[in-house]
All heavy atoms as an XYZ file, in Angstrom:
995
protein
N      12.096     27.501    249.213
C      11.795     27.517    247.775
C      12.966     28.153    247.025
O      13.462     29.215    247.461
C      10.393     28.314    247.541
C       9.799     28.004    246.284
C       8.489     28.762    246.185
O       7.612     28.467    247.019
O       8.402     29.557    245.291
N      13.440     27.524    246.021
C      14.580     28.033    245.234
C      14.197     29.137    244.311
O      13.096     29.140    243.759
C      15.201     26.923    244.435
N      15.077     30.097    244.195
C      14.831     31.265    243.319
C      15.384     30.914    241.926
O      16.520     30.411    241.801
C      15.541     32.526    243.864
C      14.918     32.937    245.212
C      15.377     33.649    242.884
C      15.708     34.005    245.827
N      14.558     31.172    240.894
C      14.970     30.868    239.566
C      15.851     32.014    239.032
O      15.390     33.133    238.825
C      13.703     30.687    238.667
C      14.065     30.337    237.205
O      15.149     29.737    237.045
O      13.238     30.566    236.328
N      17.088     31.687    238.807
C      18.038     32.659    238.335
C      18.339     32.619    236.809
O      19.153     33.400    236.372
C      19.417     32.460    239.078
C      19.404     32.769    240.611
C      20.781     32.480    241.163
C      18.946     34.189    240.888
N      17.620     31.776    236.135
C      17.875     31.617    234.679
C      17.614     32.889    233.883
O      18.414     33.219    232.980
C      17.103     30.464    234.149
O      15.752     30.664    234.286
N      16.578     33.738    234.164
C      16.511     34.945    233.432
C      17.657     35.922    233.665
O      18.145     36.636    232.745
C      15.178     35.612    233.929
C      14.444     34.464    234.533
C      15.388     33.498    235.052
N      18.217     35.959    234.906
C      19.305     36.863    235.169
C      20.557     36.417    234.521
O      21.313     37.106    233.928
C      19.495     36.898    236.672
C      18.319     37.587    237.401
C      20.794     37.685    237.073
C      18.315     37.550    238.812
N      20.810     34.982    234.493
C      21.926     34.518    233.817
C      21.836     34.715    232.345
O      22.878     35.046    231.666
C      22.057     32.925    234.143
C      23.083     32.301    233.297
C      22.341     32.685    235.571
N      20.667     34.566    231.755
C      20.507     34.836    230.321
C      20.685     36.324    230.031
O      21.393     36.597    228.958
C      19.094     34.411    229.926
C      18.847     34.543    228.461
C      19.753     33.610    227.592
O      20.079     32.511    227.946
N      20.189     34.126    226.464
N      20.272     37.222    230.902
C      20.469     38.603    230.673
C      21.997     38.982    230.722
O      22.498     39.685    229.900
C      19.755     39.439    231.684
C      19.893     40.938    231.671
C      19.291     41.457    230.331
C      19.204     41.593    232.859
N      22.706     38.449    231.648
C      24.162     38.625    231.759
C      24.920     38.029    230.584
O      25.852     38.701    230.038
C      24.730     37.924    233.032
C      24.267     38.650    234.400
C      24.809     37.853    235.627
C      24.850     40.056    234.457
N      24.493     36.931    230.085
C      25.080     36.312    228.956
C      24.858     37.198    227.710
O      25.792     37.453    226.887
C      24.609     34.878    228.690
C      25.274     34.202    227.518
C      24.791     32.771    227.458
C      25.307     32.004    226.278
N      26.367     32.474    225.519
N      23.641     37.615    227.541
C      23.293     38.463    226.374
C      24.046     39.816    226.392
O      24.567     40.241    225.397
C      21.793     38.696    226.329
O      21.230     37.466    226.306
C      21.389     39.537    225.093
N      24.088     40.426    227.575
C      24.805     41.747    227.658
C      26.269     41.584    227.498
O      26.908     42.416    226.923
C      24.514     42.394    229.022
O      24.885     41.593    230.096
N      26.889     40.462    227.998
C      28.332     40.226    227.804
C      28.570     40.052    226.296
O      29.598     40.532    225.854
C      28.811     39.072    228.619
O      28.328     37.834    228.077
N      27.685     39.242    225.583
C      27.920     39.070    224.174
C      27.835     40.466    223.450
O      28.606     40.731    222.546
C      26.822     38.150    223.572
C      27.067     36.735    223.986
O      28.208     36.414    224.483
O      26.151     35.922    223.818
N      26.944     41.362    223.877
C      26.750     42.639    223.298
C      28.000     43.444    223.481
O      28.525     44.063    222.583
C      25.533     43.301    223.912
C      25.422     44.815    223.473
C      24.980     45.133    222.299
C      25.787     45.757    224.414
C      24.997     46.494    221.885
C      25.723     47.106    224.096
C      25.298     47.469    222.804
N      28.534     43.466    224.723
C      29.665     44.331    225.002
C      30.951     43.790    224.321
O      31.761     44.544    223.908
C      29.872     44.530    226.525
C      28.867     45.430    227.116
C      27.959     44.918    228.034
C      28.848     46.724    226.743
C      27.002     45.787    228.566
C      27.882     47.561    227.303
C      26.966     47.126    228.245
N      31.126     42.481    224.208
C      32.287     41.951    223.517
C      32.157     42.407    222.061
O      33.137     42.807    221.402
C      32.361     40.407    223.647
C      33.366     39.807    222.679
C      32.728     40.071    225.043
N      31.016     42.230    221.448
C      30.833     42.716    220.056
C      31.005     44.151    219.889
O      31.658     44.607    218.918
N      30.622     44.962    220.832
C      30.870     46.434    220.805
C      32.318     46.760    220.827
O      32.785     47.603    220.096
C      30.105     47.093    221.928
C      30.105     48.597    221.987
C      29.431     49.169    220.736
C      29.401     49.134    223.272
N      33.044     46.064    221.763
C      34.485     46.359    221.953
C      35.211     45.911    220.658
O      36.093     46.686    220.189
C      35.035     45.545    223.122
C      36.588     45.596    223.166
C      34.495     46.147    224.475
N      34.903     44.841    220.055
C      35.550     44.356    218.781
C      35.208     45.339    217.697
O      36.111     45.768    216.912
C      35.070     42.974    218.403
C      35.664     41.934    219.416
C      35.465     42.640    216.972
C      35.102     40.506    219.180
N      33.976     45.857    217.676
C      33.639     46.914    216.602
C      34.406     48.186    216.762
O      34.873     48.769    215.802
C      32.133     47.222    216.610
O      31.418     46.021    216.362
N      34.575     48.631    218.046
C      35.296     49.866    218.221
C      36.794     49.666    217.860
O      37.417     50.576    217.229
C      35.216     50.252    219.749
C      33.746     50.674    220.056
C      36.178     51.318    220.116
C      33.403     50.918    221.514
N      37.374     48.469    218.156
C      38.752     48.292    217.801
C      38.936     48.229    216.225
O      39.824     48.941    215.736
C      39.255     46.916    218.419
C      39.379     47.095    219.914
C      40.541     46.506    217.783
C      39.571     45.734    220.620
N      37.942     47.571    215.601
C      38.102     47.588    214.088
C      37.911     48.944    213.519
O      38.628     49.386    212.697
C      37.084     46.550    213.507
C      36.924     46.632    212.050
C      37.449     45.162    213.926
N      36.949     49.720    214.093
C      36.694     51.130    213.653
C      37.915     51.982    213.794
O      38.303     52.705    212.908
C      35.482     51.658    214.372
C      35.179     53.125    213.959
C      34.614     53.406    212.775
C      35.535     54.099    214.828
C      34.396     54.730    212.451
C      35.323     55.438    214.490
C      34.774     55.739    213.265
N      38.553     51.882    214.992
C      39.675     52.732    215.309
C      40.830     52.362    214.308
O      41.588     53.261    213.863
C      40.074     52.625    216.708
C      39.226     53.380    217.630
C      39.785     53.390    219.080
C      39.213     54.370    219.886
N      40.005     55.539    220.052
N      41.069     51.062    214.058
C      42.051     50.601    213.181
C      41.864     51.212    211.755
O      42.800     51.825    211.156
C      42.158     49.156    213.127
C      43.135     48.596    212.056
C      44.499     48.712    212.326
C      42.710     48.137    210.833
C      45.412     48.229    211.429
C      43.613     47.661    209.944
C      45.001     47.703    210.208
O      45.888     47.295    209.257
N      40.627     51.062    211.239
C      40.404     51.537    209.840
C      40.228     53.038    209.752
O      40.544     53.627    208.735
C      39.181     50.860    209.317
C      39.466     49.499    208.828
C      38.937     48.385    209.517
C      40.199     49.154    207.709
C      39.297     47.043    209.110
C      40.467     47.912    207.280
C      40.040     46.801    207.991
N      39.962     53.694    210.885
C      39.838     55.190    210.846
C      41.227     55.818    210.674
O      41.297     56.818    209.986
C      39.222     55.635    212.165
C      39.005     57.111    212.267
C      38.432     57.437    213.591
C      38.437     58.999    213.668
N      38.888     59.455    214.945
N      42.236     55.201    211.164
C      43.609     55.735    211.110
C      44.302     55.389    209.740
O      45.391     55.870    209.536
C      44.416     55.234    212.283
C      43.922     55.764    213.577
O      43.296     56.802    213.627
N      44.063     54.932    214.661
N      43.707     54.605    208.931
C      44.325     54.326    207.632
C      44.063     55.436    206.682
O      43.058     56.052    206.639
C      43.747     52.964    207.089
C      44.028     51.700    207.808
C      43.269     50.597    207.170
C      45.492     51.402    207.808
N      45.093     55.658    205.846
C      44.976     56.657    204.725
C      44.575     55.903    203.478
O      44.729     54.776    203.420
C      46.258     57.414    204.563
O      47.288     56.510    204.168
C      46.710     58.116    205.849
N      44.121     56.702    202.539
C      43.702     56.087    201.272
C      44.823     55.593    200.491
O      44.665     54.795    199.558
C      42.855     57.038    200.447
C      41.505     57.279    201.113
C      41.186     58.463    201.660
C      40.485     56.304    201.097
C      39.948     58.712    202.280
C      39.316     56.522    201.699
C      39.026     57.753    202.222
O      37.825     57.883    202.823
N      46.038     56.027    200.743
C      47.209     55.533    200.003
C      47.949     54.398    200.738
O      48.951     53.878    200.218
C      48.186     56.668    199.810
C      47.481     57.739    198.918
C      48.535     58.863    198.588
C      47.790     59.831    197.739
N      48.648     60.749    197.026
N      47.398     53.898    201.842
C      48.071     52.799    202.582
C      47.844     51.449    201.829
O      46.942     51.272    201.040
C      47.488     52.689    203.957
O      46.195     52.201    203.937
N      48.773     50.568    202.089
C      48.713     49.292    201.383
C      47.531     48.404    201.833
O      46.975     47.688    200.981
C      49.997     48.453    201.751
C      51.272     48.992    201.117
C      52.468     48.180    201.532
C      53.660     48.794    200.898
N      54.873     48.011    201.307
N      47.083     48.573    203.045
C      45.934     47.841    203.559
C      44.668     48.285    202.852
O      43.828     47.451    202.485
C      45.708     48.023    205.095
C      46.844     47.466    205.935
C      47.943     48.515    206.260
O      48.056     49.575    205.682
N      48.776     48.161    207.268
N      44.500     49.569    202.660
C      43.223     50.094    202.036
C      43.275     49.588    200.546
O      42.291     49.273    199.961
C      43.153     51.598    202.157
C      42.058     52.140    201.290
C      42.903     51.969    203.642
N      44.463     49.813    199.867
C      44.603     49.404    198.531
C      44.316     47.857    198.346
O      43.662     47.475    197.415
C      45.985     49.707    197.993
C      46.186     49.413    196.504
C      47.417     49.954    195.942
C      47.696     49.644    194.552
N      46.662     48.997    193.749
N      44.715     47.100    199.281
C      44.523     45.597    199.181
C      43.045     45.368    199.328
O      42.524     44.583    198.532
C      45.286     45.022    200.395
C      45.026     43.512    200.567
C      45.799     42.734    199.770
C      44.098     43.005    201.373
C      45.593     41.263    199.945
C      43.898     41.688    201.520
C      44.637     40.816    200.784
N      42.344     45.986    200.128
C      40.937     45.731    200.383
C      40.109     46.270    199.163
O      39.128     45.696    198.741
C      40.401     46.394    201.677
C      40.912     45.767    202.959
C      40.468     46.538    204.180
C      40.376     44.316    203.091
N      40.496     47.484    198.683
C      39.733     48.088    197.583
C      39.855     47.190    196.366
O      38.846     47.058    195.550
C      40.175     49.532    197.317
C      39.661     50.116    196.044
C      39.694     50.379    198.543
N      41.097     46.789    196.046
C      41.308     46.008    194.844
C      40.499     44.610    194.826
O      40.156     44.137    193.757
C      42.839     45.679    194.661
C      43.573     46.939    194.288
O      42.945     47.957    193.822
O      44.836     46.913    194.308
N      40.307     44.118    195.997
C      39.648     42.830    196.110
C      38.173     42.822    196.553
O      37.505     41.865    196.661
C      40.425     41.902    197.042
C      41.729     41.463    196.448
C      42.804     41.455    197.495
N      44.147     41.061    196.921
C      45.042     41.935    196.419
N      44.663     43.230    196.420
N      46.183     41.525    195.934
N      37.711     44.056    196.733
C      36.360     44.190    197.365
C      35.239     43.577    196.559
O      34.305     42.911    197.068
C      36.065     45.730    197.635
O      36.075     46.388    196.492
N      35.180     43.773    195.239
C      34.114     43.257    194.404
C      34.069     41.709    194.426
O      32.992     41.066    194.612
C      34.196     43.749    192.960
C      33.133     43.173    192.073
C      31.715     43.715    192.441
C      33.382     43.626    190.582
N      35.195     41.119    194.340
C      35.336     39.654    194.309
C      34.869     39.117    195.636
O      34.098     38.169    195.785
C      36.717     39.168    193.964
C      36.864     37.632    194.078
C      37.048     39.518    192.523
N      35.367     39.711    196.760
C      35.006     39.285    198.142
C      33.507     39.483    198.300
O      32.855     38.613    198.812
C      35.850     40.040    199.138
C      35.298     39.800    200.597
C      37.314     39.649    199.096
N      32.955     40.628    197.868
C      31.543     40.924    198.014
C      30.697     39.910    197.279
O      29.709     39.447    197.818
C      31.220     42.309    197.469
C      29.787     42.636    197.543
C      29.151     42.918    198.743
C      29.014     42.711    196.397
C      27.801     43.219    198.873
C      27.638     42.983    196.512
C      27.055     43.237    197.730
O      25.701     43.506    197.752
N      31.085     39.481    196.043
C      30.218     38.617    195.284
C      30.341     37.194    195.845
O      29.344     36.498    195.855
C      30.656     38.579    193.817
C      30.306     39.954    193.193
C      30.093     37.474    192.984
C      30.815     40.136    191.775
N      31.400     36.750    196.303
C      31.642     35.317    196.664
C      31.563     35.040    198.141
O      31.500     33.919    198.515
C      33.036     34.791    196.167
C      33.044     34.676    194.686
C      33.765     35.635    193.877
C      32.465     33.559    194.086
C      33.772     35.490    192.517
C      32.517     33.464    192.749
C      33.168     34.373    191.900
N      31.477     36.077    199.024
C      31.546     35.802    200.418
C      30.355     35.020    200.967
O      30.529     34.156    201.881
C      31.797     37.079    201.229
C      30.547     37.856    201.473
N      30.023     38.709    200.548
C      29.771     37.995    202.603
C      28.883     39.245    201.025
N      28.720     38.850    202.315
N      29.170     35.327    200.554
C      27.989     34.693    201.205
C      27.864     33.208    201.071
O      27.651     32.519    202.090
C      26.689     35.324    200.663
C      25.492     34.752    201.391
C      25.121     35.122    202.671
C      24.654     33.837    200.781
C      24.126     34.635    203.297
C      23.549     33.312    201.437
C      23.301     33.687    202.695
N      28.139     32.590    199.879
C      28.100     31.104    199.839
C      29.165     30.481    200.789
O      28.910     29.479    201.369
C      28.369     30.733    198.427
C      28.200     32.022    197.643
C      28.305     33.160    198.558
N      30.321     31.141    200.862
C      31.313     30.590    201.744
C      31.010     30.819    203.247
O      31.374     29.938    204.055
C      32.696     31.126    201.382
C      33.225     30.650    200.072
C      33.171     31.358    198.966
C      33.565     29.292    199.990
C      33.622     30.847    197.708
C      33.978     28.752    198.775
C      34.035     29.543    197.582
N      30.359     31.872    203.587
C      29.969     32.052    204.964
C      29.026     30.908    205.317
O      29.111     30.332    206.400
C      29.355     33.445    205.214
C      30.432     34.494    205.230
C      28.544     33.447    206.511
C      29.972     35.895    205.359
N      28.098     30.668    204.455
C      27.099     29.599    204.693
C      27.770     28.228    204.809
O      27.524     27.412    205.753
C      26.018     29.606    203.574
C      25.004     28.577    203.748
C      24.011     28.699    204.708
C      25.020     27.399    203.012
C      23.060     27.708    204.899
C      24.054     26.415    203.180
C      22.995     26.574    204.081
N      28.640     27.955    203.837
C      29.412     26.647    203.773
C      30.231     26.478    205.037
O      30.151     25.450    205.699
C      30.266     26.598    202.563
C      31.163     25.367    202.420
C      30.344     24.138    202.177
C      32.256     25.569    201.347
N      31.080     27.484    205.344
C      31.942     27.285    206.562
C      31.101     27.363    207.833
O      31.478     26.673    208.847
C      33.037     28.372    206.536
C      34.019     28.134    205.446
C      34.451     29.201    204.620
C      34.654     26.924    205.280
C      35.378     29.010    203.618
C      35.567     26.741    204.307
C      35.981     27.767    203.459
O      36.837     27.572    202.500
N      30.034     28.019    207.811
C      29.177     28.059    208.995
C      28.574     26.728    209.263
O      28.594     26.242    210.423
N      28.156     26.018    208.252
C      27.571     24.623    208.403
C      28.687     23.619    208.763
O      28.464     22.758    209.572
C      26.886     24.208    207.150
C      25.706     25.075    206.767
C      24.650     25.027    207.733
N      23.731     23.880    207.347
C      22.814     23.385    208.068
N      22.551     23.905    209.265
N      22.018     22.417    207.678
N      29.888     23.750    208.144
C      30.919     22.808    208.359
C      31.477     22.962    209.725
O      31.903     21.950    210.391
C      32.108     22.976    207.305
C      31.801     22.554    205.850
C      32.947     22.874    204.966
C      31.549     21.091    205.871
N      31.605     24.165    210.237
C      32.213     24.410    211.556
C      31.257     24.416    212.695
O      31.676     24.607    213.885
C      33.024     25.687    211.558
C      34.218     25.751    210.505
C      34.878     27.140    210.492
C      35.256     24.709    210.837
N      29.988     24.311    212.371
C      28.968     24.382    213.489
C      29.185     23.327    214.512
O      29.252     22.125    214.149
C      27.569     24.281    212.840
C      26.482     24.691    213.856
O      26.818     25.323    214.752
O      25.348     24.221    213.700
N      29.394     23.663    215.714
C      29.509     22.715    216.802
C      30.890     22.250    217.063
O      31.149     21.493    217.994
N      31.869     22.733    216.255
C      33.287     22.270    216.415
C      34.003     23.151    217.375
O      35.040     22.715    217.946
C      34.063     22.278    215.038
O      33.922     23.579    214.525
C      33.424     21.281    214.104
N      33.545     24.326    217.628
C      34.254     25.229    218.609
C      33.407     25.480    219.881
O      32.137     25.524    219.758
C      34.533     26.611    218.001
C      35.492     26.566    216.890
C      35.081     26.620    215.624
C      36.875     26.422    217.127
C      36.016     26.594    214.468
C      37.760     26.358    216.078
C      37.339     26.427    214.784
O      38.261     26.376    213.735
N      34.053     25.487    221.037
C      33.292     25.703    222.241
C      32.902     27.153    222.495
O      31.921     27.511    223.179
C      34.128     25.246    223.470
O      35.332     25.918    223.587
N      33.673     28.085    221.842
C      33.373     29.519    222.001
C      32.723     30.035    220.722
O      33.182     29.758    219.577
C      34.633     30.252    222.304
O      34.486     31.685    222.189
N      31.702     30.836    220.856
C      31.018     31.457    219.754
C      31.929     32.470    219.080
O      31.813     32.612    217.868
C      29.693     32.076    220.186
C      29.838     33.268    221.018
C      28.823     32.346    218.955
N      32.838     33.048    219.820
C      33.627     34.086    219.268
C      34.735     33.464    218.366
O      35.013     33.996    217.227
C      34.387     34.912    220.337
C      33.330     35.563    221.315
C      33.221     35.116    222.613
C      32.504     36.503    220.775
C      32.304     35.675    223.416
C      31.523     37.003    221.624
C      31.422     36.591    222.943
O      30.513     37.155    223.832
N      35.275     32.281    218.718
C      36.279     31.603    217.943
C      35.595     31.063    216.721
O      36.174     31.125    215.629
C      37.001     30.543    218.748
C      37.825     31.187    219.848
C      37.860     29.679    217.873
C      38.550     30.239    220.788
N      34.434     30.601    216.814
C      33.575     30.113    215.713
C      33.374     31.275    214.718
O      33.640     31.130    213.511
C      32.241     29.584    216.230
C      31.255     29.242    215.089
C      31.297     28.157    214.318
C      30.115     30.110    214.947
C      30.397     27.871    213.360
C      29.146     29.856    213.959
C      29.342     28.728    213.148
O      28.418     28.463    212.219
N      32.977     32.430    215.180
C      32.696     33.588    214.318
C      33.989     34.011    213.599
O      34.017     34.227    212.433
C      32.113     34.719    215.107
C      31.988     35.975    214.351
C      30.882     36.135    213.524
C      32.845     37.036    214.548
C      30.792     37.207    212.746
C      32.693     38.190    213.832
C      31.604     38.350    213.003
O      31.454     39.504    212.291
N      35.067     34.164    214.340
C      36.324     34.595    213.734
C      36.865     33.527    212.738
O      37.290     33.906    211.651
C      37.385     34.884    214.820
C      36.973     36.156    215.606
C      38.764     35.000    214.275
C      37.747     36.394    216.832
N      36.642     32.284    213.061
C      37.102     31.203    212.132
C      36.307     31.220    210.868
O      36.919     31.109    209.702
C      36.928     29.791    212.759
O      37.741     29.701    213.895
N      35.013     31.415    210.951
C      34.217     31.420    209.685
C      34.535     32.649    208.856
O      34.767     32.515    207.667
C      32.680     31.457    210.081
C      31.845     31.763    208.851
C      32.255     30.154    210.665
N      34.775     33.794    209.519
C      35.189     34.993    208.727
C      36.596     34.827    208.169
O      36.709     35.249    206.973
C      35.113     36.229    209.694
S      33.467     36.718    210.194
N      37.437     34.310    208.893
C      38.843     34.159    208.332
C      38.893     33.159    207.143
O      39.507     33.431    206.169
C      39.788     33.668    209.424
N      38.217     32.017    207.318
C      38.188     31.052    206.233
C      37.503     31.620    204.989
O      37.922     31.358    203.840
C      37.518     29.781    206.647
C      38.286     28.983    207.702
C      37.610     28.218    208.701
C      39.657     28.858    207.661
C      38.285     27.471    209.659
C      40.388     28.090    208.542
C      39.681     27.420    209.597
O      40.391     26.719    210.469
N      36.485     32.349    205.216
C      35.702     32.964    204.102
C      36.596     33.954    203.379
O      36.709     33.982    202.135
C      34.373     33.596    204.633
O      33.684     32.630    205.184
C      33.683     34.340    203.500
N      37.228     34.814    204.108
C      38.071     35.820    203.516
C      39.256     35.285    202.762
O      39.555     35.631    201.674
C      38.568     36.835    204.638
C      39.285     37.969    204.061
C      38.697     39.005    203.405
C      40.672     38.186    204.173
C      39.348     40.123    202.807
C      41.391     39.220    203.717
C      40.648     40.163    202.988
N      39.888     34.202    203.407
C      41.014     33.593    202.765
C      40.606     32.882    201.485
O      41.285     33.027    200.427
C      41.714     32.639    203.695
C      42.384     33.390    204.816
C      42.671     31.705    203.068
C      42.830     32.546    205.983
N      39.461     32.264    201.497
C      39.004     31.574    200.291
C      38.640     32.617    199.223
O      38.983     32.350    197.999
C      37.675     30.774    200.621
O      37.989     29.875    201.662
C      37.123     30.028    199.405
N      38.033     33.725    199.507
C      37.775     34.757    198.559
C      39.021     35.427    197.967
O      39.149     35.712    196.820
C      36.909     35.855    199.223
S      35.198     35.350    199.545
N      40.081     35.500    198.737
C      41.330     35.958    198.202
C      41.942     34.996    197.302
O      42.446     35.399    196.179
C      42.398     36.324    199.419
C      41.841     37.433    200.264
C      43.754     36.619    198.908
C      41.533     38.753    199.575
N      41.889     33.687    197.562
C      42.372     32.741    196.629
C      41.535     32.711    195.322
O      42.014     32.595    194.227
C      42.318     31.311    197.191
C      43.507     31.025    198.152
C      43.253     30.547    199.391
C      44.816     31.335    197.787
C      44.317     30.369    200.277
C      45.864     31.044    198.630
C      45.622     30.576    199.918
N      40.214     32.945    195.439
C      39.402     33.104    194.153
C      39.858     34.326    193.440
O      39.887     34.284    192.225
C      37.880     33.121    194.595
C      37.501     31.756    195.030
C      37.099     33.632    193.357
C      36.081     31.727    195.660
N      40.095     35.465    194.190
C      40.579     36.608    193.485
C      41.918     36.330    192.715
O      41.991     36.739    191.551
C      40.816     37.763    194.491
C      41.489     38.948    193.908
C      40.893     39.893    193.220
C      42.914     39.015    194.011
C      41.526     40.974    192.659
C      43.565     40.145    193.462
C      42.859     41.078    192.863
O      43.551     42.158    192.248
N      42.799     35.622    193.409
C      44.070     35.373    192.722
C      43.862     34.437    191.468
O      44.501     34.623    190.427
C      45.021     34.675    193.630
C      45.532     35.552    194.833
C      46.313     34.782    195.853
C      46.279     36.746    194.296
N      42.882     33.469    191.535
C      42.645     32.619    190.470
C      41.948     33.418    189.239
O      42.278     33.256    188.103
C      41.745     31.470    190.854
N      41.055     34.271    189.641
C      40.376     35.126    188.666
C      41.346     36.147    187.978
O      41.160     36.444    186.774
C      39.216     35.859    189.223
C      38.065     35.003    189.732
C      36.972     35.877    190.367
C      37.411     34.217    188.587
N      42.335     36.535    188.687
C      43.265     37.532    188.133
C      44.226     36.906    187.120
O      44.905     37.685    186.406
C      44.019     38.240    189.238
O      44.887     37.321    189.880
N      44.213     35.617    187.025
C      45.152     34.979    186.015
C      44.616     35.006    184.560
O      45.434     34.918    183.645
C      45.286     33.485    186.437
C      46.053     33.248    187.742
C      46.042     31.704    188.015
C      47.445     33.773    187.739
N      43.384     35.193    184.375
C      42.731     35.048    183.006
C      42.230     36.458    182.612
O      41.560     37.207    183.391
C      41.638     34.068    183.035
C      42.052     32.732    183.530
C      41.763     32.320    184.818
C      42.850     31.888    182.711
C      42.162     31.072    185.304
C      43.249     30.685    183.179
C      42.943     30.219    184.445
N      42.396     36.835    181.385
C      42.025     38.093    180.863
C      40.538     38.288    180.880
O      40.018     39.357    181.348
C      42.494     38.288    179.382
C      42.047     39.591    178.793
C      42.513     39.661    177.396
N      44.001     40.094    177.503
C      44.866     40.302    176.566
N      44.488     39.976    175.359
N      45.995     40.744    176.772
N      39.772     37.273    180.581
C      38.319     37.327    180.548
C      37.745     37.643    181.949
O      36.899     38.483    182.103
C      37.716     36.123    179.963
C      36.195     36.132    179.974
C      35.485     37.002    179.085
C      35.460     35.317    180.793
C      34.130     37.008    179.093
C      34.048     35.337    180.773
C      33.435     36.231    179.949
N      38.325     36.921    182.956
C      37.722     37.105    184.305
C      38.231     38.402    184.889
O      37.530     39.015    185.688
C      38.080     35.920    185.207
O      39.535     35.705    185.173
C      37.436     34.670    184.817
N      39.489     38.875    184.524
C      39.874     40.180    184.941
C      38.984     41.270    184.417
O      38.526     42.234    185.105
C      41.344     40.435    184.480
C      42.397     39.785    185.272
C      43.742     40.390    185.082
N      44.103     40.491    183.609
C      44.876     39.604    182.973
N      45.382     38.619    183.617
N      45.124     39.806    181.676
N      38.535     41.107    183.155
C      37.595     42.018    182.560
C      36.282     41.928    183.213
O      35.647     42.971    183.504
C      37.448     41.729    181.033
C      36.479     42.582    180.355
C      36.708     43.955    180.119
C      35.216     42.098    180.011
C      35.736     44.748    179.549
C      34.262     42.848    179.422
C      34.526     44.178    179.161
O      33.604     45.013    178.544
N      35.780     40.775    183.454
C      34.424     40.617    184.143
C      34.332     41.217    185.527
O      33.354     41.800    185.897
C      34.041     39.091    184.308
C      33.530     38.457    183.032
S      33.082     36.732    183.332
C      32.148     36.733    184.757
N      35.415     41.115    186.306
C      35.349     41.555    187.641
C      36.134     42.821    187.847
O      36.278     43.329    188.979
C      35.959     40.462    188.562
C      35.045     39.257    188.649
C      35.253     38.154    187.983
C      33.935     39.296    189.479
C      34.506     37.053    188.053
C      33.090     38.182    189.555
C      33.374     37.029    188.860
N      36.611     43.451    186.756
C      37.284     44.791    186.896
C      38.557     44.671    187.678
O      38.932     45.632    188.362
N      39.272     43.601    187.539
C      40.555     43.369    188.211
C      41.681     44.006    187.400
O      41.854     43.760    186.169
C      40.849     41.893    188.449
C      39.758     41.243    189.310
C      42.235     41.623    188.996
C      39.754     39.786    189.395
N      42.464     44.873    188.068
C      43.566     45.534    187.407
C      44.732     44.600    187.470
O      45.114     44.123    188.484
C      43.886     46.838    188.128
C      42.783     47.792    188.038
C      43.126     49.027    188.930
C      41.907     49.921    188.964
N      42.111     50.900    190.096
N      45.357     44.266    186.289
C      46.567     43.455    186.302
C      47.809     44.273    186.289
O      47.834     45.455    185.976
C      46.493     42.613    185.002
O      46.751     43.419    183.872
N      48.847     43.614    186.635
C      50.228     44.348    186.664
C      50.516     44.784    185.252
O      51.201     45.859    185.029
C      51.261     43.494    187.159
C      51.094     43.208    188.684
O      50.466     44.063    189.364
N      51.596     42.108    189.169
N      50.180     44.042    184.217
C      50.463     44.326    182.845
C      49.817     45.688    182.492
O      50.330     46.565    181.864
C      50.007     43.269    181.912
C      50.240     43.478    180.412
C      51.744     43.571    180.156
C      49.668     42.355    179.609
N      48.565     45.947    182.871
C      47.855     47.175    182.606
C      48.518     48.373    183.257
O      48.636     49.382    182.687
C      46.377     47.051    183.099
C      45.529     46.189    182.236
O      45.854     45.887    181.147
N      44.393     45.764    182.815
N      49.046     48.099    184.521
C      49.687     49.178    185.183
C      51.035     49.585    184.441
O      51.404     50.740    184.348
C      50.032     48.810    186.632
C      48.824     48.694    187.456
C      49.177     48.178    188.894
C      47.912     47.821    189.556
N      48.121     47.262    190.928
N      51.737     48.644    183.966
C      52.961     48.842    183.238
C      52.735     49.524    181.967
O      53.500     50.485    181.548
C      53.772     47.506    182.915
C      54.334     46.892    184.205
C      55.007     45.586    183.900
C      55.503     44.924    185.188
N      56.100     43.635    184.945
N      51.704     49.223    181.218
C      51.327     49.899    179.930
C      50.951     51.273    180.223
O      51.387     52.200    179.460
C      50.180     49.087    179.203
C      50.713     47.763    178.716
C      49.680     49.965    178.086
C      49.603     46.803    178.251
N      50.204     51.569    181.197
C      49.822     52.960    181.513
C      50.968     53.856    181.907
O      50.921     55.040    181.748
C      48.710     52.981    182.614
C      47.366     52.521    182.077
C      46.339     52.675    183.175
N      45.385     51.670    183.056
C      44.741     51.112    183.962
N      44.879     51.456    185.196
N      43.852     50.168    183.754
N      51.948     53.261    182.655
C      53.093     54.055    183.071
C      54.037     54.476    181.983
O      54.844     55.353    182.102
C      53.841     53.363    184.155
O      54.393     52.166    183.590
N      53.967     53.794    180.768
C      54.889     54.039    179.684
C      54.423     55.341    178.970
O      53.416     55.740    178.857
C      54.955     52.866    178.673
C      55.741     53.234    177.431
C      55.510     51.672    179.400
């Protein structure tokens, strides 16, 4: 009589997914922990955070549906959806920063405002 190994295989798959996610989280945490508040990376994220926060969910849904089943690895799928979403939100930020009204609506600081304050 054959032994059913499917619960063990499922447990191993689930635990490996957990540990890969944990390792990725630790790497991201260590990277951001070492940043200072005056670094270019933190300033980049802070300046764009509201626009990314507001617009990210529809794009996660859209790219998730468009890319579903196109990648063999769930990790590449996840990273692709996140990267496409973030890049799209940055382009939206750049488009919104062109117009005075949308800069005002989203609290985007323009280079012109910085030059006026420094005078």
